[in-house]
N, C-alpha and C positions, 0 to 999 in steps of 0.2 A: 663261378668261384675258382680262384687259383688253388691248385692242389700241389702240395709238397709231399710226395709219397715217401714213406720210410721203407727201407729195404733191409734193415737190420733190427737190433734191439731198440727199445724205447729210450731215446735220448731224453734226458731231463729237460733240456731247453725246449724241445719240441712238445713234450708233455705240458709244460707251463704255457706254451703258446696255444695249444689246443684248449686247455682249460679256460684261458682268457677269451678265446673265441666263443666257447660255449656260454660263458657268463654274459658276454656281450649279446649273444643271440637271445638269451633268456630275458634280457632287459628290453630288447627291441621288438620281440614278437609276443603278442598277448594271447593269440589263439593256440590251444594246446596241440592240435593236430599239426599245424605248421611248425610250431616250435620243436616238437619231437623229430619231425622230418629234417629240419635244419641241423639238429644235433647229430643225426646220422650222417648227413652230408659232410659236416666238419670232421667226423671220425674217419670217413672213407677217404676224403681228399688229403688229409694230413698224416694219417697213419697207414695208408696203403691197405685198408681193410675193404671187404666187399660184403654185400648182402646183409647190411646192418638191419636189425629188426628190434622193435620194442613192443613187447606184449604186456597187456594190463589185464587184471582180473575184472570180470564183469560183476553185475550187481549181486548175484547169488554166491560170489566168492569161490565158485567151483570150476570156472572155466577161464581160459586165457584167450583174449581176442586181440587182434592186431591194432595197436595204437599208431604205429608208423613202420613203414618198410620201404627200402630203396628199390625202385624199379618194379613195383607191384601195383596193378590197377585196383580200383575200388571193389570190383566183383571178387577178385581173388582174396582181398583182405577180409571181406565179409564171410567168405566160405571157410577160411582157415581158422578153426577153433580147436584148442587143445583142452582136454580134461585134466583136472588136477592129477599129477602122477604119471601122465601119459608122455612118453618120449623124454628126451633130455630136458626140454624146457619145462615139462610138467613135473619132472623130478626136482629141478631147481626150485620151482614154486613150492613144492611140498616140503623139501628139506631146508630151504633157505640158504643153501650152500652153493658156491660157484662150481662149475664143471669145465675142465679143459680137455678137449679131444685132440690128440696129435694128428690122427688121420681118421676122417669120417668113415672110410671104408672098413676100419677095424672096430667100429662101434655098432653093435646090432640094435641098440635102442634108438639110434638116430632115425628121425623121420623127416623126409623132405616134403612137408605139407604146404609150405608157402612158396619155396623156390624149387625149380628143377635143377638137379645136379646129376650129370652123367656119371656112369661107372668110372670113367677115366679121371674125371675131376675128383671123385671121392678118394682116389689113391693119393692125392697130393694136398687136398684141402684140410686145414685145421679148423677147429670150432671152439669158441669161447662163449660161455653163457654165465652171466652173473645175475644175482637177484636184485630187484629194486625193492628196498626194505624201508619201512617206517617203524622204528623201534623194533618190536618183536614180530611185526606183521609184514609179510611179503606181499606186495601189491602188484608185482609184475616181474618181468625178466628183460634183460638187455643181452642180445646175442649178435655175434659177427662171425664171418668166415675169414680165415687167414689163408691167403693164396699159396702158402707153403714156403714162405721165405724166412720164417722164424724158427729158432731152435727151441727145444722144450723149456729151457730156462727163460727164454724171451717170452714165450707164451704165458709163463707164470707171472712175469712182470706186466704183461698186457692185461692179464686177469685182474691184478691189483689196481691198475690204472682205470680199467673199465668199472671197477667197484666204486671208485671216486665219482666217476661220471654218473653211475647209477644212483648214488646218494643225492647228487644235485637234482636228478630227475625226480627222485622220491620227494624231496622237499617242495619242488614245484607242484607236483600232484597233490601233496597235502595242502598246500596253500590254496589251490583251486577248489579242493573239497570243502575246506573251511569257508571260503568265499561263497560257494554255492549254498552251503547249509545256512550261512548267515543271511543270504539273499532270500532263500525260501522261507526262513523263519520270519524275516521282515515282511515279506509279501503276505504270509499267512496272518501275521498279527495285524497288518494293514487292512486285510480283508475282514478280519474279525471286528476290528474297531469301526470300520466303515459300516458294517452291518448293524453294529450296536448303535452307532450314532443315527443312522437312518431310521432304525426301528423306534428309537426314543423320540426322534423328531416327528415321526408320523403319529406316535401316541400323543405328543403334546399338541399337535395340530388338530386332532380329532376332538375338538372341544365341544361340549354340549351335555346336557343332563336330561333332555326331554326323552319321552318314550320313543319317539320317532328316530332320534339319533342313536339311542341305545340299541334299537332293532337293527340299524345299519351296522353298528359295531359288532353285533352278534353274527350277522351274516358274513362280515369280513373274516371273522375268526373261523367260521365254519368252512369257507371256501378257500382260504389262503393256503392251507396245506395240500390241496389237491392240484391237479393240472386242468381243471374244468375251465372252459371258456366262460367269461363273465360279460354281461351287458349292463352298463350303468346308465340309468335314465333319470332325467330331471331337468329343470329349467337351467338356463345359462346362469352361471355364478353360484350354483349350489355346492360345488366342490367335487365334481366327478373325477377330475384328475387326482385330487387328494385321496379319494377312495381307491382309485387304481393303484397309486403308489403305496398305500397302506396294505393292500392285498399283496403286492410284489414283495415289500420289505418284511412281511410276516410269513413269507413262503420259503420253501427250500431253495428257491432261485434268488434269494435276497442278495447274495454276493455276486450275481451276474448282472449284466446290463438291464436297465429299465429305459427303454427307448420310446419316445413319444413321436407320433405323426399326427399333424393337424390336417385331416382329410379335406376340410373346407377351404384350406388355403392353397390347394394344388389343383391345377387343371389335369385332364386325363393323361396327357403325355408326361408331364412332370411327375404325376403320382406314380406311374409305373416305374420310372427311373428311380424315384426316391425310395420306393418300397423294395424293388428287386435289384437295383443297381444296373449298370450297363457295361458292355465291353468297349474297348477302344475302337473308334471309327464306326460305332453302331448308328450314329446319326451326326448331323452337323454340330460341331462343338464338342463332341466326345473325344477329347484329345488323349485321355488316359482311361484305364479301367477304373470303375468306381463301384465299391460294394454298397448295397442298399441297406435300408433300415432293418429289413428282415434278417440279413446276414449279420449285421452289427449286433442284433439282439440275440444271437445264438446262445442258447443255454439260459436265457433270461426271459423277459416279458416285453411284448410289443403292445403299446397302448395306442389304439386307433380312435382318436377323438373326432367327434362329429362324423361318425361312420355313415349316418344317414345321407350325407352329401356326396357319396361316391357315385360316379357314373355307372350306367348299366354294364358297359364293357369291363370296367375294373371290378365290378361286383362278381362277374364270372371268374376272373382270375384270382380274386381273393377267396372265392368259394373253393377253387381247386387246392389252394394252399391249406385251407382248413380241413379238406377231405383227405388229401394225399400227403400233406406235410412235405411237399416238393415244389420247387420253382426254378426258373432260369433267369439269368440276367438278360436285359434287353440286348438283342444282337448276339447272344451266346447260345451254345448248344449243350453246355454242361448242365446236368440236372443236379441241383443242390438240395440238401436236406434242411427243412425248416424246424429246427429244434427250439421252438419258441412257444410261450404261452400267450394267447390272444386275449386282451381285455379291450372291449369296445365301449364307446359312450356316445350318446346322442340326446338332443333336446327335441327331436322331431317325433311326430306320431308315425311310427313305422307301420302300424297296422293300416292306417289310412293310405300310406304310400304303397303298401302291397295291393290294396284294392284298386288303386289307379294304375298299377303296373310300374311305378317309379322305383320300387324296391323289390328285389327278387324274394319270393317266399322261401326258396330253399336256403338262401343265405341268411334270411331272418331266423329260421329255425336252427341254423348252425351257430349263430352268435348268441341267440337268446336261450342258452342252456341254463344259466343261473342269473336271472335278472335281479338287480338291486335298484330300488327306486329311492331317489333322494327328494324328500319333501321340500317345498319352498320355505324360506325363512319366515314368511308371514303366518305359516301354519305351525310353527314351533316357537312362539314368542318367548317361551321360558328359557331358550338358549341364548337370547340376546344379551343378558347381563354377563353370562360366562364368556361369550365370544368378545364382548366389549372389553372385559378385563384382560383377556388374552392379547388382543390387538393393542391395547394401551401399553401393556408391558413390552410387547415386541417393538413398537415404534419409539417408545421412550428409550429403550436400550440402543436402538439403531441411531437415534439422534443424540445419544449421550446426555439425556436430560433426566432430572428426577421424575420418578413415575407419579403422576397426579392421581388423586382419588377421583372417582366418578361420582358427581353429585346425583342425588335421588331424582331431581327434576330432569337431569340429562338422560337418565335411564327411562324416565317417563316419555320423553320426546322420542327416544330411539324405539321404544316398544310400540308407540302409537303409529309409527310410519309403516307403510305397506311393503317396502323393500322390493321393488320390481327387479332390481339387480342382485338380490339375495346376498349371500355372505360376501361376495366380491365387492358389492357396493358398500356394505357395512365396513369392510376393512378400509376402503378408500376414504370413507367419511371419518373414521377414527384417526387415520394417518393425518388428515387435514386438521382435525381438532387438536391432536397432540402437538402439531407444529405451531398452532396459534397459542396454545395454552402456555402461559409464563408463570403461573402460580402453582399452588399445591392442590387445586381443585379444578376438575374439568367441568365447566359450566355449559348450559345450553347455548349460550352466545358463541361458544367456540365451534359449534357444529355448522356445517354448510347451510346456507339459506334455503336450499331446496328442501331440506328436511322440515324446516319450520313452515314452509308454504303448504305442505301436504299433511301437516298434523292438525287434527281437529282442535279448535280453540275452545277451552272450557269456559264455563260461566265467568264473565269478567269480574275479578275481585276488585275491591276498593283499592285506591292508591295506597291507603294506610296498610292494608294487608300485604300488598305486593312489596312495599318497602320493608316490612318486618320480615318477610320471607327472604329477601335479599340479604338483609343484615344477619339473619340467622345462618345463612349459607357462608357468608364471609367469616363470621365468628367461628363457625365449625372448622373452616379451612385453616384459620390462623392457629387455633388451639391444636388441631391435629398435627400441623407442621411442627409446632413447638414441642409437643409431647414426644414426637419421634426423635427429635434432636436431643431432648433431655431425658430420654429413656423413662418417660412417665413420671418424672420428679416434679410434683406440683409446685413446690417452692421455687425451683429453678425456672419453671415456666412463668410463674408470676413475676420474677425479676426480669425475665426477657421481654415480656409484653407490657410491663409497667403497671400492673394492678396487684392487689393483695391476694395471697393464697386463698383466703376465704371467698373472694369473688371468683377465683378460678374454679374452686370446687362447686360453687353455686351454678356457674355456667355449664360446667361439665355434667352436672346432674340434670339440668334442663335439656341438654343436648343428648342425653343418654349415652355419654362417652365414659368408659371405664379406663382411668389412667393406668391401671395395673397391666393392661394388655400390651402396653408399650415398654414395660420394664424388661431389659435383657436378662439372660440367665445369670450372668455374674452378679448383677445388682440384686436379683431375687434371692440368690444364694447367700449374699452378704446379709440381706434383711432377715433371712431365716436363721442364720447363725447368731445374729444380734438379738433375736427375740428372747424375752425372758422365759425360763423354764418353769412351768406350773408345778409346784411342789405339793399341792393339796392344801386343805384347811389346817390352820395352826392348831396344835393340841390344846385342849381345855386346861385351865389352871387347876392344879390339884387341890387348891384351897377353896 
């Protein structure tokens, strides 16, 4: 930077040039530390000042710490702390008024805590310190040494000029404070909403009314608030990952990461790198350092799916993490802390694996602290209608289609099936059925053929009975669709489908459909207001 030193009083042209340079600096440099350092450089190079320093109050508002200082290393900056009222700078912080010292040697309160000044220098050096103020609050001080080239009047003018610079600094600090507060508030609100959405999503997904699923929900609520390791057991497709996420998002760690690891999909070498990370050059292809899932889940939950498929070597390393809560990256020497909650899941018989030596007994007892068993779907058929309704709504919304009603015969077919793939298979079948369904009723013919092939065939009805059943289903679908669109208005339904209101009421009665349930609140309110008021029996004639 080119320096034009002043050797006399503050020329107005130079002052304007300095202010222009400071404003340009504030536009081009976004980091506060670098910006303050550049402002001091502009002052020293253009006004002939030395040892420029900007001190700012810390979080407790009682101490001044170095925000920027010319020619001072970071160690000296950290060690130079002034208490409120201590020395000249502490006095300026307390009073909020600038101080001008003609000769440092004549000022007993002056302290050389940041810079070394010899006794000879003190006889010639002047010192100017001005407050950095925001309204009535002093948030720091700006100070400089004058090499002794200014007269007392010139030092007064320098004080006024530095006051202008201090106000620019104050506005920049205020802007950064407001930006930081807004960012922190946004992050906090984002975290709160993320937790709320995740919690609500988990509650919606845990569909079911059977005793078995209620027991699972109760166990989730009991263990969620703790740090206890959980082992979720059940057949493939029963929803083990769903239970793990429900535990996490109902826990104090809900706003921290929920990290999933599929143990069955990784071989031994990949599993170690995936779980613990690796250092650069630790093996062929390790071009950079990579953090592992354990480190990624810091403060949150690590879900180990299919934990029964881990090799013996990796079982011992996982056991150490569970016992010591420590690990190292592959190829590294640094010991890292594992602040994670472990939730494991498996569909294997771990007890049988222990007896054959395929699974370590000590690891089994470490992960089997709080077991949760998920029953297969065939053992809780009462949940099939609830799950079916949930998945129909989900995929109708995803496909932007009207949500169809599920026919009674369709539920019979779904309930009679054995469901070897459990809830996952049911979800896939409903997605297929919703995709094929083009009307307002989801019929058995919309389901995959694999379901029909495995459903027991009831006693074959006559063709006449089968036809009547199909006609009844179609009539129900048409009437339900019309009643929804017409808010339960029977006359409007009759006009739409081309029959008389009397016939509509007759069919609704036979199908056990109450049209009043389709009336919206506004229509019901209008009908209530229009109803005649009962005034009681008329008085008897006096004659």
